[in-house]
C-alpha positions in Angstrom: 105.9 103.5 108.9 103.5 104.4 111.7 102.3 108.1 111.9 103.1 108.2 115.6 106.7 107.1 114.9 107.1 109.8 112.3 105.7 112.4 114.7 108.0 111.2 117.5 111.0 111.4 115.2 110.1 115.0 114.2 109.7 116.0 117.8 113.1 114.4 118.6 114.7 116.3 115.8 113.2 119.5 116.9 114.3 119.0 120.5 117.9 118.3 119.3 117.9 121.4 117.2 116.8 123.5 120.2 119.6 122.0 122.3 122.1 122.7 119.6 120.8 126.2 119.2 121.1 127.1 122.9 124.5 125.4 123.2 125.9 127.2 120.1 124.4 130.5 121.3 126.2 130.3 124.6 129.5 129.2 123.0 129.2 132.1 120.4 128.5 134.7 123.1 131.4 133.4 125.2 133.8 133.6 122.2 132.7 137.1 121.4 133.3 138.1 125.0 136.7 136.5 125.1 137.8 138.2 121.8 136.4 141.6 123.1 138.4 141.2 126.3 141.5 140.2 124.5 141.4 143.1 122.1 140.9 145.6 124.9 143.8 144.1 126.9 147.1 145.8 126.6 149.7 143.1 125.8 152.8 142.9 127.9 154.9 141.9 124.8 154.3 142.8 121.2 154.0 139.1 120.0 151.0 138.6 122.4 148.7 140.7 120.2 149.1 138.2 117.4 147.4 135.5 119.6 144.1 137.4 119.5 143.6 136.3 115.9 143.6 132.6 116.8 140.0 132.8 118.1 138.5 134.3 115.0 138.3 131.0 113.0 136.5 129.4 115.9 134.1 132.3 116.1 133.4 132.0 112.4 132.9 128.3 112.6 130.5 128.5 115.5 128.6 131.4 113.8 128.1 129.3 110.7 126.9 126.3 112.7 124.5 128.6 114.6 123.3 130.1 111.3 122.5 126.6 109.8 120.8 125.4 113.0 118.7 128.5 113.1 117.8 128.1 109.5 116.7 124.5 110.2 114.6 125.6 113.1 112.9 128.3 111.0 112.1 125.7 108.3 110.7 123.3 110.9 108.4 125.9 112.5 107.2 128.0 109.6 107.4 125.8 106.5 105.8 122.5 107.6 
């Protein structure tokens, strides 16, 4: 393989990781805000409070994705 092709592929991977990082960061902050608002909201009915728990698995999933993308970015920058 040509060295310029390998360098271009690494730059493309790095750009994709940055796009994923910013997208997942925005989604994570939005989910945290929505859960914060829903937990501070006084439910009209008792069964409404059980729906607040539905967002927690999504928050955990996005956090794990964000963690692994950040880990990959750190490896690309500091451990070449």
